PyMOL Python script that loads the backbone (N, CA, C, O; Angstrom):
from pymol import cmd

cmd.read_pdbstr("""\
ATOM      1  N   MET A   1       0.112   5.380  44.490  1.00  0.00           N
ATOM      2  CA  MET A   1      -0.697   4.207  43.472  1.00  0.00           C
ATOM      3  C   MET A   1      -0.918   3.317  44.980  1.00  0.00           C
ATOM      4  O   MET A   1      -0.016   3.239  45.814  1.00  0.00           O
ATOM      5  N   SER A   2      -2.331   2.651  45.161  1.00  0.00           N
ATOM      6  CA  SER A   2      -2.463   2.031  46.179  1.00  0.00           C
ATOM      7  C   SER A   2      -1.933   0.400  45.628  1.00  0.00           C
ATOM      8  O   SER A   2      -2.165   0.071  44.465  1.00  0.00           O
ATOM      9  N   LEU A   3      -1.368  -0.347  46.378  1.00  0.00           N
ATOM     10  CA  LEU A   3      -1.638  -1.529  46.014  1.00  0.00           C
ATOM     11  C   LEU A   3      -3.005  -2.388  45.551  1.00  0.00           C
ATOM     12  O   LEU A   3      -2.987  -3.158  44.591  1.00  0.00           O
ATOM     13  N   LEU A   4      -4.189  -2.140  46.376  1.00  0.00           N
ATOM     14  CA  LEU A   4      -5.215  -2.819  45.461  1.00  0.00           C
ATOM     15  C   LEU A   4      -6.070  -2.091  44.541  1.00  0.00           C
ATOM     16  O   LEU A   4      -7.161  -2.598  44.279  1.00  0.00           O
ATOM     17  N   LEU A   5      -5.566  -0.345  43.701  1.00  0.00           N
ATOM     18  CA  LEU A   5      -5.063  -0.714  42.518  1.00  0.00           C
ATOM     19  C   LEU A   5      -4.171  -1.184  42.185  1.00  0.00           C
ATOM     20  O   LEU A   5      -4.690  -2.238  41.819  1.00  0.00           O
ATOM     21  N   ARG A   6      -3.148  -1.309  41.978  1.00  0.00           N
ATOM     22  CA  ARG A   6      -2.292  -2.290  41.449  1.00  0.00           C
ATOM     23  C   ARG A   6      -2.894  -3.446  41.252  1.00  0.00           C
ATOM     24  O   ARG A   6      -2.843  -4.104  40.212  1.00  0.00           O
ATOM     25  N   ILE A   7      -3.641  -3.798  42.522  1.00  0.00           N
ATOM     26  CA  ILE A   7      -4.157  -5.404  41.773  1.00  0.00           C
ATOM     27  C   ILE A   7      -4.583  -5.773  40.391  1.00  0.00           C
ATOM     28  O   ILE A   7      -4.197  -6.414  39.413  1.00  0.00           O
ATOM     29  N   GLU A   8      -6.184  -4.593  41.069  1.00  0.00           N
ATOM     30  CA  GLU A   8      -7.208  -4.598  39.983  1.00  0.00           C
ATOM     31  C   GLU A   8      -6.881  -4.409  38.579  1.00  0.00           C
ATOM     32  O   GLU A   8      -7.409  -4.931  37.597  1.00  0.00           O
ATOM     33  N   MET A   9      -5.789  -3.461  38.655  1.00  0.00           N
ATOM     34  CA  MET A   9      -5.257  -2.878  36.820  1.00  0.00           C
ATOM     35  C   MET A   9      -4.693  -4.343  36.550  1.00  0.00           C
ATOM     36  O   MET A   9      -4.927  -4.527  35.356  1.00  0.00           O
ATOM     37  N   ILE A  10      -4.108  -5.403  37.026  1.00  0.00           N
ATOM     38  CA  ILE A  10      -3.593  -5.931  36.615  1.00  0.00           C
ATOM     39  C   ILE A  10      -3.961  -7.164  36.600  1.00  0.00           C
ATOM     40  O   ILE A  10      -3.414  -7.936  35.812  1.00  0.00           O
ATOM     41  N   LEU A  11      -5.277  -7.741  37.740  1.00  0.00           N
ATOM     42  CA  LEU A  11      -6.286  -8.234  36.835  1.00  0.00           C
ATOM     43  C   LEU A  11      -7.323  -7.970  35.901  1.00  0.00           C
ATOM     44  O   LEU A  11      -8.055  -8.904  35.576  1.00  0.00           O
ATOM     45  N   ILE A  12      -7.470  -7.010  35.494  1.00  0.00           N
ATOM     46  CA  ILE A  12      -7.910  -5.860  34.254  1.00  0.00           C
ATOM     47  C   ILE A  12      -7.647  -6.706  32.988  1.00  0.00           C
ATOM     48  O   ILE A  12      -8.181  -7.520  32.234  1.00  0.00           O
ATOM     49  N   ALA A  13      -6.450  -5.992  33.218  1.00  0.00           N
ATOM     50  CA  ALA A  13      -5.481  -6.168  31.773  1.00  0.00           C
ATOM     51  C   ALA A  13      -5.258  -7.866  31.706  1.00  0.00           C
ATOM     52  O   ALA A  13      -5.593  -8.236  30.581  1.00  0.00           O
ATOM     53  N   ILE A  14      -4.785  -9.058  32.578  1.00  0.00           N
ATOM     54  CA  ILE A  14      -5.107 -10.049  32.741  1.00  0.00           C
ATOM     55  C   ILE A  14      -6.636 -10.733  31.631  1.00  0.00           C
ATOM     56  O   ILE A  14      -6.605 -11.292  30.535  1.00  0.00           O
ATOM     57  N   ALA A  15      -7.400 -10.495  32.209  1.00  0.00           N
ATOM     58  CA  ALA A  15      -9.007 -10.416  31.993  1.00  0.00           C
ATOM     59  C   ALA A  15      -8.859  -9.990  30.722  1.00  0.00           C
ATOM     60  O   ALA A  15      -9.458 -10.671  29.889  1.00  0.00           O
ATOM     61  N   VAL A  16      -8.363  -9.250  30.401  1.00  0.00           N
ATOM     62  CA  VAL A  16      -8.869  -8.214  28.260  1.00  0.00           C
ATOM     63  C   VAL A  16      -8.075  -8.977  27.906  1.00  0.00           C
ATOM     64  O   VAL A  16      -8.636  -9.563  26.979  1.00  0.00           O
ATOM     65  N   ILE A  17      -6.828  -9.501  28.054  1.00  0.00           N
ATOM     66  CA  ILE A  17      -5.649 -10.428  27.110  1.00  0.00           C
ATOM     67  C   ILE A  17      -6.495 -11.983  27.066  1.00  0.00           C
ATOM     68  O   ILE A  17      -6.726 -12.502  25.974  1.00  0.00           O
ATOM     69  N   MET A  18      -6.897 -12.612  28.290  1.00  0.00           N
ATOM     70  CA  MET A  18      -7.329 -13.533  27.526  1.00  0.00           C
ATOM     71  C   MET A  18      -8.697 -13.485  27.119  1.00  0.00           C
ATOM     72  O   MET A  18      -8.803 -13.855  25.949  1.00  0.00           O
ATOM     73  N   ILE A  19      -9.605 -13.221  27.558  1.00  0.00           N
ATOM     74  CA  ILE A  19     -11.196 -12.539  26.339  1.00  0.00           C
ATOM     75  C   ILE A  19     -11.287 -12.395  25.216  1.00  0.00           C
ATOM     76  O   ILE A  19     -12.308 -12.530  24.542  1.00  0.00           O
ATOM     77  N   VAL A  20      -9.418 -11.872  24.589  1.00  0.00           N
ATOM     78  CA  VAL A  20      -9.294 -11.547  23.666  1.00  0.00           C
ATOM     79  C   VAL A  20      -8.569 -12.647  23.109  1.00  0.00           C
ATOM     80  O   VAL A  20      -9.265 -13.272  22.309  1.00  0.00           O
ATOM     81  N   LEU A  21      -7.528 -13.056  23.239  1.00  0.00           N
ATOM     82  CA  LEU A  21      -7.213 -14.295  23.015  1.00  0.00           C
ATOM     83  C   LEU A  21      -8.727 -15.570  22.366  1.00  0.00           C
ATOM     84  O   LEU A  21      -9.071 -16.242  21.395  1.00  0.00           O
ATOM     85  N   PHE A  22      -8.974 -15.338  23.206  1.00  0.00           N
ATOM     86  CA  PHE A  22     -10.106 -16.861  23.478  1.00  0.00           C
ATOM     87  C   PHE A  22     -11.149 -16.666  22.256  1.00  0.00           C
ATOM     88  O   PHE A  22     -11.353 -17.607  21.489  1.00  0.00           O
ATOM     89  N   SER A  23     -11.902 -15.234  22.069  1.00  0.00           N
ATOM     90  CA  SER A  23     -12.233 -14.451  21.048  1.00  0.00           C
ATOM     91  C   SER A  23     -11.891 -14.857  19.467  1.00  0.00           C
ATOM     92  O   SER A  23     -12.615 -15.119  18.506  1.00  0.00           O
ATOM     93  N   VAL A  24     -10.171 -14.770  19.684  1.00  0.00           N
ATOM     94  CA  VAL A  24      -9.432 -14.740  18.532  1.00  0.00           C
ATOM     95  C   VAL A  24      -9.368 -15.824  17.706  1.00  0.00           C
ATOM     96  O   VAL A  24      -9.342 -16.128  16.514  1.00  0.00           O
ATOM     97  N   ASN A  25      -9.349 -16.417  19.103  1.00  0.00           N
ATOM     98  CA  ASN A  25      -8.925 -18.401  18.952  1.00  0.00           C
ATOM     99  C   ASN A  25     -10.931 -18.772  17.953  1.00  0.00           C
ATOM    100  O   ASN A  25     -11.137 -19.409  16.920  1.00  0.00           O
ATOM    101  N   ARG A  26     -11.675 -18.243  18.619  1.00  0.00           N
ATOM    102  CA  ARG A  26     -13.280 -18.874  18.453  1.00  0.00           C
ATOM    103  C   ARG A  26     -13.609 -18.298  16.854  1.00  0.00           C
ATOM    104  O   ARG A  26     -14.572 -18.655  16.175  1.00  0.00           O
ATOM    105  N   LYS A  27     -12.317 -17.100  16.355  1.00  0.00           N
ATOM    106  CA  LYS A  27     -13.029 -16.532  15.033  1.00  0.00           C
ATOM    107  C   LYS A  27     -14.230 -15.445  14.928  1.00  0.00           C
ATOM    108  O   LYS A  27     -14.892 -14.959  14.011  1.00  0.00           O
ATOM    109  N   LYS A  28     -14.164 -15.308  16.416  1.00  0.00           N
ATOM    110  CA  LYS A  28     -15.286 -13.705  16.572  1.00  0.00           C
ATOM    111  C   LYS A  28     -14.245 -12.634  16.729  1.00  0.00           C
ATOM    112  O   LYS A  28     -14.364 -11.806  17.633  1.00  0.00           O
ATOM    113  N   MET A  29     -13.533 -12.614  16.145  1.00  0.00           N
ATOM    114  CA  MET A  29     -12.365 -10.625  15.992  1.00  0.00           C
ATOM    115  C   MET A  29     -11.683 -11.342  15.009  1.00  0.00           C
ATOM    116  O   MET A  29     -11.617 -12.572  15.008  1.00  0.00           O
ATOM    117  N   CYS A  30     -11.245 -10.715  14.287  1.00  0.00           N
ATOM    118  CA  CYS A  30     -10.602 -10.249  13.875  1.00  0.00           C
ATOM    119  C   CYS A  30      -9.050  -9.825  14.493  1.00  0.00           C
ATOM    120  O   CYS A  30      -9.067  -8.787  15.155  1.00  0.00           O
ATOM    121  N   ILE A  31      -7.687 -10.513  14.356  1.00  0.00           N
ATOM    122  CA  ILE A  31      -6.909 -10.042  14.426  1.00  0.00           C
ATOM    123  C   ILE A  31      -6.293  -8.495  14.801  1.00  0.00           C
ATOM    124  O   ILE A  31      -5.720  -8.087  15.811  1.00  0.00           O
ATOM    125  N   GLN A  32      -6.705  -7.764  13.413  1.00  0.00           N
ATOM    126  CA  GLN A  32      -6.447  -6.661  13.269  1.00  0.00           C
ATOM    127  C   GLN A  32      -6.635  -5.441  14.670  1.00  0.00           C
ATOM    128  O   GLN A  32      -6.047  -4.622  15.376  1.00  0.00           O
ATOM    129  N   TYR A  33      -8.137  -6.201  14.328  1.00  0.00           N
ATOM    130  CA  TYR A  33      -9.143  -5.576  15.919  1.00  0.00           C
ATOM    131  C   TYR A  33      -8.557  -6.214  17.251  1.00  0.00           C
ATOM    132  O   TYR A  33      -8.367  -5.678  18.342  1.00  0.00           O
ATOM    133  N   SER A  34      -8.446  -6.848  17.049  1.00  0.00           N
ATOM    134  CA  SER A  34      -7.663  -7.706  18.593  1.00  0.00           C
ATOM    135  C   SER A  34      -5.958  -7.023  19.278  1.00  0.00           C
ATOM    136  O   SER A  34      -5.446  -7.200  20.384  1.00  0.00           O
ATOM    137  N   LEU A  35      -5.352  -6.051  17.804  1.00  0.00           N
ATOM    138  CA  LEU A  35      -4.452  -5.533  18.559  1.00  0.00           C
ATOM    139  C   LEU A  35      -4.266  -4.969  19.712  1.00  0.00           C
ATOM    140  O   LEU A  35      -3.830  -5.263  20.825  1.00  0.00           O
ATOM    141  N   ILE A  36      -4.957  -3.582  18.850  1.00  0.00           N
ATOM    142  CA  ILE A  36      -5.114  -3.054  19.937  1.00  0.00           C
ATOM    143  C   ILE A  36      -5.911  -3.080  21.299  1.00  0.00           C
ATOM    144  O   ILE A  36      -5.560  -2.656  22.400  1.00  0.00           O
ATOM    145  N   TRP A  37      -6.699  -3.495  21.039  1.00  0.00           N
ATOM    146  CA  TRP A  37      -7.310  -4.625  22.905  1.00  0.00           C
ATOM    147  C   TRP A  37      -6.075  -4.718  23.743  1.00  0.00           C
ATOM    148  O   TRP A  37      -5.901  -4.332  24.899  1.00  0.00           O
ATOM    149  N   ILE A  38      -5.042  -5.467  22.700  1.00  0.00           N
ATOM    150  CA  ILE A  38      -3.836  -6.048  23.361  1.00  0.00           C
ATOM    151  C   ILE A  38      -2.797  -5.411  24.222  1.00  0.00           C
ATOM    152  O   ILE A  38      -2.268  -5.507  25.329  1.00  0.00           O
ATOM    153  N   VAL A  39      -2.785  -4.569  22.904  1.00  0.00           N
ATOM    154  CA  VAL A  39      -1.829  -3.389  23.094  1.00  0.00           C
ATOM    155  C   VAL A  39      -2.184  -2.273  24.038  1.00  0.00           C
ATOM    156  O   VAL A  39      -1.199  -1.586  24.308  1.00  0.00           O
ATOM    157  N   LEU A  40      -3.234  -1.911  24.584  1.00  0.00           N
ATOM    158  CA  LEU A  40      -3.423  -1.213  26.132  1.00  0.00           C
ATOM    159  C   LEU A  40      -3.684  -2.356  27.048  1.00  0.00           C
ATOM    160  O   LEU A  40      -3.550  -1.854  28.164  1.00  0.00           O
ATOM    161  N   SER A  41      -3.928  -3.388  27.173  1.00  0.00           N
ATOM    162  CA  SER A  41      -3.558  -4.389  28.051  1.00  0.00           C
ATOM    163  C   SER A  41      -2.363  -4.609  28.528  1.00  0.00           C
ATOM    164  O   SER A  41      -2.227  -4.787  29.738  1.00  0.00           O
ATOM    165  N   VAL A  42      -1.143  -4.639  27.557  1.00  0.00           N
ATOM    166  CA  VAL A  42      -0.329  -5.401  28.275  1.00  0.00           C
ATOM    167  C   VAL A  42       0.750  -3.594  28.452  1.00  0.00           C
ATOM    168  O   VAL A  42       1.938  -3.624  28.773  1.00  0.00           O
ATOM    169  N   GLY A  43      -0.151  -1.981  28.109  1.00  0.00           N
ATOM    170  CA  GLY A  43       0.291  -0.543  28.788  1.00  0.00           C
ATOM    171  C   GLY A  43       0.103  -0.815  30.165  1.00  0.00           C
ATOM    172  O   GLY A  43       1.049  -0.777  30.952  1.00  0.00           O
ATOM    173  N   LEU A  44      -1.352  -1.155  30.599  1.00  0.00           N
ATOM    174  CA  LEU A  44      -1.820  -1.163  31.310  1.00  0.00           C
ATOM    175  C   LEU A  44      -1.414  -2.439  32.865  1.00  0.00           C
ATOM    176  O   LEU A  44      -1.633  -2.297  34.068  1.00  0.00           O
ATOM    177  N   LEU A  45      -0.837  -3.475  32.169  1.00  0.00           N
ATOM    178  CA  LEU A  45      -0.168  -4.285  32.459  1.00  0.00           C
ATOM    179  C   LEU A  45       1.368  -3.921  33.261  1.00  0.00           C
ATOM    180  O   LEU A  45       1.754  -4.295  34.368  1.00  0.00           O
ATOM    181  N   ILE A  46       1.980  -3.146  32.351  1.00  0.00           N
ATOM    182  CA  ILE A  46       3.608  -2.358  32.070  1.00  0.00           C
ATOM    183  C   ILE A  46       3.075  -1.190  33.811  1.00  0.00           C
ATOM    184  O   ILE A  46       3.831  -1.214  34.783  1.00  0.00           O
ATOM    185  N   VAL A  47       2.154  -0.590  33.829  1.00  0.00           N
ATOM    186  CA  VAL A  47       1.968   0.483  34.645  1.00  0.00           C
ATOM    187  C   VAL A  47       2.010  -0.396  35.678  1.00  0.00           C
ATOM    188  O   VAL A  47       3.118  -0.641  36.156  1.00  0.00           O
ATOM    189  N   ALA A  48       0.734  -1.097  36.276  1.00  0.00           N
ATOM    190  CA  ALA A  48       0.406  -1.574  37.263  1.00  0.00           C
ATOM    191  C   ALA A  48       1.626  -2.276  37.892  1.00  0.00           C
ATOM    192  O   ALA A  48       1.727  -2.482  39.101  1.00  0.00           O
ATOM    193  N   ILE A  49       2.628  -2.660  36.885  1.00  0.00           N
ATOM    194  CA  ILE A  49       3.618  -3.186  37.805  1.00  0.00           C
ATOM    195  C   ILE A  49       4.731  -3.146  37.764  1.00  0.00           C
ATOM    196  O   ILE A  49       5.467  -4.091  38.047  1.00  0.00           O
ATOM    197  N   PHE A  50       5.376  -1.166  37.117  1.00  0.00           N
ATOM    198  CA  PHE A  50       5.810  -0.602  37.119  1.00  0.00           C
ATOM    199  C   PHE A  50       5.240   1.045  37.864  1.00  0.00           C
ATOM    200  O   PHE A  50       5.815   2.088  37.553  1.00  0.00           O
ATOM    201  N   PRO A  51       4.673   1.034  38.337  1.00  0.00           N
ATOM    202  CA  PRO A  51       4.167   2.566  38.981  1.00  0.00           C
ATOM    203  C   PRO A  51       4.498   3.761  38.987  1.00  0.00           C
ATOM    204  O   PRO A  51       3.865   4.816  38.964  1.00  0.00           O
ATOM    205  N   SER A  52       6.143   3.350  39.038  1.00  0.00           N
ATOM    206  CA  SER A  52       6.540   4.368  38.667  1.00  0.00           C
ATOM    207  C   SER A  52       7.415   5.396  37.096  1.00  0.00           C
ATOM    208  O   SER A  52       8.300   6.225  36.886  1.00  0.00           O
ATOM    209  N   ILE A  53       6.313   4.519  36.327  1.00  0.00           N
ATOM    210  CA  ILE A  53       6.061   5.376  35.000  1.00  0.00           C
ATOM    211  C   ILE A  53       4.566   6.828  35.009  1.00  0.00           C
ATOM    212  O   ILE A  53       4.494   7.929  34.462  1.00  0.00           O
ATOM    213  N   ALA A  54       3.827   6.224  35.716  1.00  0.00           N
ATOM    214  CA  ALA A  54       2.695   6.363  35.954  1.00  0.00           C
ATOM    215  C   ALA A  54       2.729   7.581  37.111  1.00  0.00           C
ATOM    216  O   ALA A  54       1.726   8.251  37.360  1.00  0.00           O
ATOM    217  N   PHE A  55       3.761   7.738  37.651  1.00  0.00           N
ATOM    218  CA  PHE A  55       4.195   8.946  38.422  1.00  0.00           C
ATOM    219  C   PHE A  55       5.105  10.165  37.564  1.00  0.00           C
ATOM    220  O   PHE A  55       5.081  11.395  37.610  1.00  0.00           O
ATOM    221  N   PHE A  56       5.950   9.120  36.729  1.00  0.00           N
ATOM    222  CA  PHE A  56       6.743  10.338  35.679  1.00  0.00           C
ATOM    223  C   PHE A  56       6.003  10.814  34.940  1.00  0.00           C
ATOM    224  O   PHE A  56       5.935  12.041  34.866  1.00  0.00           O
ATOM    225  N   LEU A  57       5.365  10.155  34.308  1.00  0.00           N
ATOM    226  CA  LEU A  57       4.299  10.882  32.981  1.00  0.00           C
ATOM    227  C   LEU A  57       3.200  12.109  33.760  1.00  0.00           C
ATOM    228  O   LEU A  57       2.731  13.120  33.237  1.00  0.00           O
ATOM    229  N   CYS A  58       3.062  11.736  34.783  1.00  0.00           N
ATOM    230  CA  CYS A  58       2.312  13.184  36.476  1.00  0.00           C
ATOM    231  C   CYS A  58       3.113  13.754  35.995  1.00  0.00           C
ATOM    232  O   CYS A  58       2.840  14.197  34.879  1.00  0.00           O
ATOM    233  N   ASP A  59       4.239  13.990  36.454  1.00  0.00           N
ATOM    234  CA  ASP A  59       4.855  14.722  36.646  1.00  0.00           C
ATOM    235  C   ASP A  59       4.742  15.683  35.480  1.00  0.00           C
ATOM    236  O   ASP A  59       4.419  16.841  35.748  1.00  0.00           O
ATOM    237  N   ILE A  60       5.048  15.226  33.763  1.00  0.00           N
ATOM    238  CA  ILE A  60       4.826  15.703  32.892  1.00  0.00           C
ATOM    239  C   ILE A  60       4.253  16.484  32.308  1.00  0.00           C
ATOM    240  O   ILE A  60       4.516  17.562  31.774  1.00  0.00           O
ATOM    241  N   LEU A  61       3.063  15.614  32.488  1.00  0.00           N
ATOM    242  CA  LEU A  61       1.747  16.186  31.894  1.00  0.00           C
ATOM    243  C   LEU A  61       0.989  16.857  32.729  1.00  0.00           C
ATOM    244  O   LEU A  61      -0.183  17.180  32.532  1.00  0.00           O
ATOM    245  N   ASP A  62       1.910  17.171  34.067  1.00  0.00           N
ATOM    246  CA  ASP A  62       1.222  18.169  35.246  1.00  0.00           C
ATOM    247  C   ASP A  62      -0.191  17.208  35.877  1.00  0.00           C
ATOM    248  O   ASP A  62      -0.939  17.826  36.634  1.00  0.00           O
ATOM    249  N   ILE A  63      -0.389  16.366  35.699  1.00  0.00           N
ATOM    250  CA  ILE A  63      -1.099  15.443  36.185  1.00  0.00           C
ATOM    251  C   ILE A  63      -1.345  14.842  37.604  1.00  0.00           C
ATOM    252  O   ILE A  63      -0.738  13.804  37.870  1.00  0.00           O
ATOM    253  N   GLN A  64      -2.357  15.507  38.754  1.00  0.00           N
ATOM    254  CA  GLN A  64      -2.124  15.363  40.334  1.00  0.00           C
ATOM    255  C   GLN A  64      -2.065  13.963  40.515  1.00  0.00           C
ATOM    256  O   GLN A  64      -1.325  13.570  41.417  1.00  0.00           O
ATOM    257  N   THR A  65      -2.637  13.188  39.901  1.00  0.00           N
ATOM    258  CA  THR A  65      -2.746  11.345  40.321  1.00  0.00           C
ATOM    259  C   THR A  65      -2.552  10.673  39.436  1.00  0.00           C
ATOM    260  O   THR A  65      -2.931  11.120  38.353  1.00  0.00           O
ATOM    261  N   PRO A  66      -1.858   9.244  39.446  1.00  0.00           N
ATOM    262  CA  PRO A  66      -1.913   8.602  38.381  1.00  0.00           C
ATOM    263  C   PRO A  66      -3.405   8.876  37.841  1.00  0.00           C
ATOM    264  O   PRO A  66      -3.834   9.324  36.778  1.00  0.00           O
ATOM    265  N   THR A  67      -4.103   8.346  39.203  1.00  0.00           N
ATOM    266  CA  THR A  67      -4.824   7.857  39.111  1.00  0.00           C
ATOM    267  C   THR A  67      -6.106   8.430  38.193  1.00  0.00           C
ATOM    268  O   THR A  67      -6.842   7.638  37.604  1.00  0.00           O
ATOM    269  N   ASN A  68      -6.316   9.989  38.122  1.00  0.00           N
ATOM    270  CA  ASN A  68      -6.395  10.543  36.220  1.00  0.00           C
ATOM    271  C   ASN A  68      -5.433  10.394  35.264  1.00  0.00           C
ATOM    272  O   ASN A  68      -5.819  10.492  34.099  1.00  0.00           O
ATOM    273  N   LEU A  69      -4.143  10.158  35.485  1.00  0.00           N
ATOM    274  CA  LEU A  69      -3.826   9.335  34.224  1.00  0.00           C
ATOM    275  C   LEU A  69      -4.493   8.650  33.188  1.00  0.00           C
ATOM    276  O   LEU A  69      -4.934   8.955  32.080  1.00  0.00           O
ATOM    277  N   ILE A  70      -4.425   7.449  34.007  1.00  0.00           N
ATOM    278  CA  ILE A  70      -4.905   6.401  33.811  1.00  0.00           C
ATOM    279  C   ILE A  70      -6.681   6.395  33.115  1.00  0.00           C
ATOM    280  O   ILE A  70      -7.207   5.655  32.284  1.00  0.00           O
ATOM    281  N   PHE A  71      -7.060   7.234  33.677  1.00  0.00           N
ATOM    282  CA  PHE A  71      -8.517   7.364  32.790  1.00  0.00           C
ATOM    283  C   PHE A  71      -8.243   7.686  32.103  1.00  0.00           C
ATOM    284  O   PHE A  71      -8.267   7.110  31.015  1.00  0.00           O
ATOM    285  N   PHE A  72      -7.526   9.544  32.446  1.00  0.00           N
ATOM    286  CA  PHE A  72      -7.432   9.996  30.850  1.00  0.00           C
ATOM    287  C   PHE A  72      -6.813   9.057  29.752  1.00  0.00           C
ATOM    288  O   PHE A  72      -7.537   8.947  28.763  1.00  0.00           O
ATOM    289  N   VAL A  73      -5.814   8.464  29.715  1.00  0.00           N
ATOM    290  CA  VAL A  73      -5.503   7.517  28.582  1.00  0.00           C
ATOM    291  C   VAL A  73      -6.546   6.792  28.434  1.00  0.00           C
ATOM    292  O   VAL A  73      -7.125   6.773  27.348  1.00  0.00           O
ATOM    293  N   GLY A  74      -7.023   5.988  29.604  1.00  0.00           N
ATOM    294  CA  GLY A  74      -8.448   5.338  28.417  1.00  0.00           C
ATOM    295  C   GLY A  74      -9.437   5.642  28.588  1.00  0.00           C
ATOM    296  O   GLY A  74     -10.264   4.784  28.898  1.00  0.00           O
ATOM    297  N   ILE A  75      -9.737   6.725  28.491  1.00  0.00           N
ATOM    298  CA  ILE A  75     -10.352   7.709  27.712  1.00  0.00           C
ATOM    299  C   ILE A  75     -10.184   8.281  26.256  1.00  0.00           C
ATOM    300  O   ILE A  75     -11.084   8.263  25.416  1.00  0.00           O
ATOM    301  N   LEU A  76      -9.081   8.725  26.085  1.00  0.00           N
ATOM    302  CA  LEU A  76      -8.569   8.262  25.011  1.00  0.00           C
ATOM    303  C   LEU A  76      -8.438   7.353  23.967  1.00  0.00           C
ATOM    304  O   LEU A  76      -8.362   7.478  22.745  1.00  0.00           O
ATOM    305  N   ALA A  77      -8.429   6.415  24.727  1.00  0.00           N
ATOM    306  CA  ALA A  77      -7.888   5.154  24.228  1.00  0.00           C
ATOM    307  C   ALA A  77      -9.078   4.807  23.114  1.00  0.00           C
ATOM    308  O   ALA A  77      -9.042   4.462  21.933  1.00  0.00           O
ATOM    309  N   LEU A  78     -10.501   5.153  24.379  1.00  0.00           N
ATOM    310  CA  LEU A  78     -11.668   4.429  23.953  1.00  0.00           C
ATOM    311  C   LEU A  78     -12.196   5.453  22.859  1.00  0.00           C
ATOM    312  O   LEU A  78     -12.891   4.827  22.058  1.00  0.00           O
ATOM    313  N   LEU A  79     -12.111   6.929  22.506  1.00  0.00           N
ATOM    314  CA  LEU A  79     -12.600   7.657  21.351  1.00  0.00           C
ATOM    315  C   LEU A  79     -11.560   7.175  20.436  1.00  0.00           C
ATOM    316  O   LEU A  79     -11.817   7.164  19.232  1.00  0.00           O
ATOM    317  N   MET A  80     -10.341   6.748  20.885  1.00  0.00           N
ATOM    318  CA  MET A  80      -9.276   7.134  19.162  1.00  0.00           C
ATOM    319  C   MET A  80     -10.857   4.734  18.490  1.00  0.00           C
ATOM    320  O   MET A  80     -11.379   4.238  17.491  1.00  0.00           O
ATOM    321  N   ILE A  81     -10.679   4.388  20.173  1.00  0.00           N
ATOM    322  CA  ILE A  81     -10.989   3.023  18.989  1.00  0.00           C
ATOM    323  C   ILE A  81     -12.444   3.642  18.795  1.00  0.00           C
ATOM    324  O   ILE A  81     -12.332   3.506  17.576  1.00  0.00           O
ATOM    325  N   ALA A  82     -13.415   4.072  18.897  1.00  0.00           N
ATOM    326  CA  ALA A  82     -14.489   5.215  18.367  1.00  0.00           C
ATOM    327  C   ALA A  82     -14.278   5.460  17.061  1.00  0.00           C
ATOM    328  O   ALA A  82     -15.058   5.072  16.191  1.00  0.00           O
ATOM    329  N   PHE A  83     -13.248   6.098  16.835  1.00  0.00           N
ATOM    330  CA  PHE A  83     -13.205   7.173  15.932  1.00  0.00           C
ATOM    331  C   PHE A  83     -12.573   6.083  15.145  1.00  0.00           C
ATOM    332  O   PHE A  83     -12.770   6.476  13.995  1.00  0.00           O
ATOM    333  N   TYR A  84     -11.734   4.603  15.025  1.00  0.00           N
ATOM    334  CA  TYR A  84     -11.082   3.885  14.061  1.00  0.00           C
ATOM    335  C   TYR A  84     -12.560   2.968  13.629  1.00  0.00           C
ATOM    336  O   TYR A  84     -12.494   2.415  12.531  1.00  0.00           O
ATOM    337  N   GLN A  85     -13.878   2.780  14.428  1.00  0.00           N
ATOM    338  CA  GLN A  85     -14.817   1.862  14.283  1.00  0.00           C
ATOM    339  C   GLN A  85     -15.320   2.797  13.269  1.00  0.00           C
ATOM    340  O   GLN A  85     -15.375   2.394  12.107  1.00  0.00           O
ATOM    341  N   THR A  86     -15.772   4.238  13.612  1.00  0.00           N
ATOM    342  CA  THR A  86     -16.780   5.316  12.512  1.00  0.00           C
ATOM    343  C   THR A  86     -15.712   5.046  11.319  1.00  0.00           C
ATOM    344  O   THR A  86     -16.082   5.179  10.152  1.00  0.00           O
ATOM    345  N   ILE A  87     -14.454   4.686  11.611  1.00  0.00           N
ATOM    346  CA  ILE A  87     -14.201   4.870   9.650  1.00  0.00           C
ATOM    347  C   ILE A  87     -14.194   3.906   8.554  1.00  0.00           C
ATOM    348  O   ILE A  87     -13.838   3.754   7.385  1.00  0.00           O
ATOM    349  N   ILE A  88     -14.853   3.251   9.678  1.00  0.00           N
ATOM    350  CA  ILE A  88     -14.368   1.762   9.002  1.00  0.00           C
ATOM    351  C   ILE A  88     -15.677   1.438   8.711  1.00  0.00           C
ATOM    352  O   ILE A  88     -15.852   1.174   7.522  1.00  0.00           O
ATOM    353  N   ILE A  89     -17.287   1.333   9.879  1.00  0.00           N
ATOM    354  CA  ILE A  89     -18.519   1.881   9.346  1.00  0.00           C
ATOM    355  C   ILE A  89     -18.755   2.634   8.000  1.00  0.00           C
ATOM    356  O   ILE A  89     -19.860   2.385   7.517  1.00  0.00           O
ATOM    357  N   SER A  90     -18.050   3.419   7.344  1.00  0.00           N
ATOM    358  CA  SER A  90     -18.655   4.856   7.085  1.00  0.00           C
ATOM    359  C   SER A  90     -17.124   4.174   5.646  1.00  0.00           C
ATOM    360  O   SER A  90     -16.789   4.900   4.710  1.00  0.00           O
TER     361      SER A  90
END
""", "prot")
cmd.dss("prot")
cmd.show_as("cartoon", "prot")
cmd.util.cbc("prot")
cmd.orient("prot")
């Protein structure tokens, strides 16, 4: 995993955590909805700091590169959020 990708992941994770906390403080977002975003951001931060976790998961899941793993997990997370929002709306 390149250094530039790791730096980008760290910056994005910190930005998302700050935006979510700011939204909760201004009462624009409920705490129950913010928890999933904070968990995803902390997970991204952990993988950016310790890239060996991504390489280990790539070996287990037989995925070629850690970048593909990050995209795959991101897409799955967004699908879960969309499903959860669909349940709440209906």
